[in-house]
C-alpha positions in Angstrom: 16.8 -25.6 -24.5 18.5 -26.8 -27.7 21.7 -28.7 -27.5 23.5 -25.8 -29.3 22.9 -23.7 -26.1 25.3 -25.8 -24.0 28.3 -23.6 -22.9 31.8 -25.0 -23.3 34.0 -25.4 -20.3 37.5 -23.9 -20.0 40.7 -25.4 -18.6 41.8 -24.2 -15.2 43.4 -20.8 -15.5 42.2 -20.1 -19.0 40.1 -17.1 -19.9 36.5 -17.9 -19.2 34.2 -15.1 -20.6 30.6 -15.1 -19.4 29.9 -12.3 -22.0 31.5 -11.6 -25.4 30.3 -8.9 -27.7 32.2 -8.7 -31.0 31.6 -5.6 -33.2 28.0 -5.4 -32.2 25.7 -2.9 -33.8 22.0 -2.2 -33.3 19.9 0.2 -35.4 16.2 1.0 -35.4 13.8 2.4 -37.9 14.1 3.9 -41.4 16.2 5.9 -41.9 18.2 3.9 -39.3 19.0 5.4 -35.9 22.2 4.0 -34.5 21.8 2.8 -30.9 25.0 0.7 -30.8 28.0 0.9 -33.1 30.9 -1.6 -33.3 30.7 -2.5 -29.6 33.3 -5.1 -28.5 33.2 -6.1 -24.9 34.4 -9.1 -22.9 33.4 -9.8 -19.3 35.2 -12.7 -17.6 33.4 -15.0 -15.2 33.3 -13.5 -11.8 33.8 -9.9 -12.8 31.9 -6.9 -11.3 31.7 -3.9 -13.6 29.7 -0.8 -14.3 28.5 0.3 -17.8 28.2 4.1 -17.4 27.1 6.9 -19.7 24.6 9.8 -20.0 21.0 9.5 -21.0 20.8 8.5 -24.7 24.2 6.9 -24.7 23.0 3.4 -25.6 23.0 1.8 -22.1 19.5 0.5 -22.3 20.0 -1.0 -25.8 23.2 -2.6 -24.5 21.3 -4.1 -21.5 18.7 -5.5 -23.9 21.4 -7.1 -26.0 23.3 -8.5 -23.0 20.1 -9.9 -21.6 19.1 -11.5 -25.0 15.9 -9.4 -24.9 17.0 -7.9 -28.2 19.1 -9.3 -31.1 21.9 -7.2 -32.6 21.7 -5.9 -36.1 25.3 -6.8 -36.8 28.1 -8.6 -34.9 28.3 -11.5 -32.5 26.9 -11.9 -29.0 28.0 -14.9 -26.8 26.4 -15.3 -23.4 28.0 -18.0 -21.3 29.4 -19.5 -24.5 26.1 -19.5 -26.3 25.9 -17.7 -29.7 22.7 -15.7 -29.5 22.2 -15.6 -33.2 22.1 -19.4 -33.5 19.3 -19.7 -31.0 15.5 -19.8 -31.5 13.3 -17.5 -29.4 12.4 -20.5 -27.2 16.0 -21.4 -26.6 16.8 -17.8 -25.7 13.9 -17.9 -23.2 15.5 -20.9 -21.7 18.9 -19.2 -21.6 17.4 -16.3 -19.7 15.6 -18.5 -17.3 18.8 -20.4 -16.3 21.8 -18.1 -17.0 20.7 -14.5 -16.6 19.3 -12.6 -13.6 17.7 -9.2 -14.0 17.4 -6.4 -11.5 15.7 -3.1 -12.5 15.3 0.3 -11.0 11.5 -0.4 -10.7 11.3 -3.4 -8.4 8.5 -5.1 -10.3 7.2 -7.0 -7.3 3.6 -8.3 -7.2 1.5 -6.4 -4.6 -0.4 -8.4 -2.1 2.1 -11.3 -2.5 4.7 -12.2 0.2 8.4 -11.7 -0.3 9.0 -15.5 -0.4 6.3 -16.0 -3.1 7.6 -13.0 -5.1 11.0 -14.7 -5.1 9.7 -18.2 -5.8 8.0 -16.7 -8.9 11.4 -16.3 -10.4 11.6 -20.1 -10.7 8.2 -20.6 -12.4 9.7 -21.4 -15.8 12.8 -23.2 -14.6 11.3 -26.6 -14.1 11.8 -26.6 -10.3 9.0 -28.3 -8.3 6.8 -26.0 -6.3 8.0 -27.2 -2.9 11.6 -26.8 -3.9 10.8 -23.3 -5.4 9.7 -22.1 -1.9 12.8 -23.7 -0.2 15.1 -22.0 -2.6 13.3 -18.7 -2.3 13.8 -18.8 1.5 17.5 -19.5 1.0 17.8 -16.6 -1.5 16.1 -14.1 0.9 18.3 -15.2 3.7 21.3 -14.7 1.3 20.3 -11.0 0.9 19.6 -10.5 4.6 15.8 -10.8 4.5 15.3 -14.1 6.3 13.2 -12.1 8.9 10.9 -10.6 6.2 9.7 -13.8 4.4 6.0 -13.2 4.8 6.0 -9.4 4.4 4.3 -8.0 1.4 5.9 -5.2 -0.7 3.9 -2.4 1.0 5.3 -3.6 4.3 8.9 -3.3 3.2 11.2 -0.3 2.8 12.6 0.7 -0.7 15.9 -1.0 0.1 14.2 -4.1 1.3 12.0 -4.3 -1.8 15.2 -4.0 -4.0 16.7 -6.8 -1.9 13.7 -9.0 -2.7 14.1 -8.2 -6.4 17.7 -9.2 -6.2 16.8 -12.4 -4.4 14.4 -13.2 -7.2 17.1 -12.5 -9.8 19.6 -14.9 -8.1 17.3 -17.6 -6.9 18.0 -19.7 -9.9 21.8 -19.2 -9.4 22.5 -17.5 -12.7 26.2 -17.0 -13.7 25.3 -13.5 -14.9 23.4 -10.8 -13.1 22.3 -7.6 -15.0 21.4 -4.7 -12.8 19.8 -1.7 -14.4 20.0 1.4 -12.2 19.6 -0.7 -9.1 20.0 2.2 -6.7 18.0 4.8 -8.8 14.9 4.7 -6.6 16.7 4.5 -3.2 18.0 7.1 -0.8 21.8 7.2 -0.3 21.8 4.8 2.8 19.6 2.2 1.1 21.6 2.5 -2.1 24.9 2.0 -0.2 23.4 -1.2 1.2 22.5 -2.5 -2.3 26.0 -1.7 -3.5 27.5 -3.7 -0.7 25.1 -6.6 -1.4 26.3 -6.6 -5.0 29.9 -6.8 -3.8 28.9 -9.7 -1.6 27.3 -11.6 -4.5 30.4 -10.8 -6.5 32.7 -12.3 -3.8 30.5 -15.4 -3.9 31.3 -15.8 -7.6 28.4 -14.1 -9.5 29.3 -12.1 -12.6 27.6 -8.7 -12.3 27.1 -5.9 -14.8 25.6 -2.7 -13.5 24.1 -0.3 -16.0 24.1 3.2 -14.5 24.4 6.9 -15.2 25.7 7.4 -11.7 29.5 8.0 -11.9 29.8 7.8 -8.1 28.3 4.3 -8.1 30.5 3.3 -11.1 33.6 4.5 -9.2 32.9 2.0 -6.4 33.1 -0.9 -8.7 36.4 -2.6 -9.9 35.9 -2.0 -13.6 34.1 0.8 -15.5 33.0 0.8 -19.2 31.9 4.1 -20.5 29.5 4.3 -23.5 28.5 7.4 -25.4 26.6 7.7 -28.7 26.5 4.0 -29.0 30.3 3.5 -28.8 32.5 2.2 -26.0 34.7 5.2 -25.4 36.5 4.1 -22.2 37.2 0.8 -20.4 39.2 0.9 -17.1 40.4 -2.6 -17.8 42.0 -1.6 -21.1 45.4 0.1 -21.2 44.6 1.5 -24.7 41.3 3.0 -23.8 40.7 6.8 -24.5 41.8 9.1 -21.7 38.8 10.4 -19.8 38.2 14.2 -19.9 36.6 16.3 -17.2 34.1 14.5 -15.0 35.6 11.1 -15.9 34.0 11.0 -19.5 36.0 11.5 -22.7 35.3 14.7 -24.7 33.4 13.7 -27.8 31.3 15.4 -30.5 27.7 16.2 -29.6 25.2 13.4 -29.5 24.1 12.0 -32.9 20.8 10.6 -31.6 21.8 7.3 -30.1 19.1 5.6 -28.1 19.3 5.2 -24.3 
């Protein structure tokens, strides 16, 4: 990773954002379709929050920008103090490998591969020696309550267990930021509740977590909720000046103008 990708440190007690978006916009195609418009968002280190909105609101685009999988058309994105625009594609790959963990609705586990090897695969591009990768994978699985399932393959695990393996893979390299995209979407209510509790446990241990979801019930169980619609942030429970939510917890806005999900 380039030297410009070294995050600054903050004095004790000072604000320490892990994510900063400043007037971020993202458009696609010609004529341009607006996916994000003037989004400003700050997430302090150690926060747990939900980004919630209906289908087509811009959540997926926001996830891609937060995860440095996509660059904004306008505005500034800082991830753990790193200005995304100033980084090469190689440097951004290094940033993702060391500072961001991803959890998706689809578990994306390799079939026919044990849980411990699926998790160890999350360290392939981090420079960790093979023996250490397996040791850290075991520790990550124990951290998510699967120390007794190390050698089980995905088809031998329940849906909730497979999602726990996916979370272990995301946190095995100890990233400061975890992005979870609909992490309970493929689970029944009991397994989903277990994943939510696990996210709370990781949060209590110091991980910064952003959950992208359309599930308002899930969002209501997290300390902070940011609502996005038509590519705009329309409500933020941490902001005293945010718009007042309308029926169902979402502000009343004009019909969708074709923002991307």
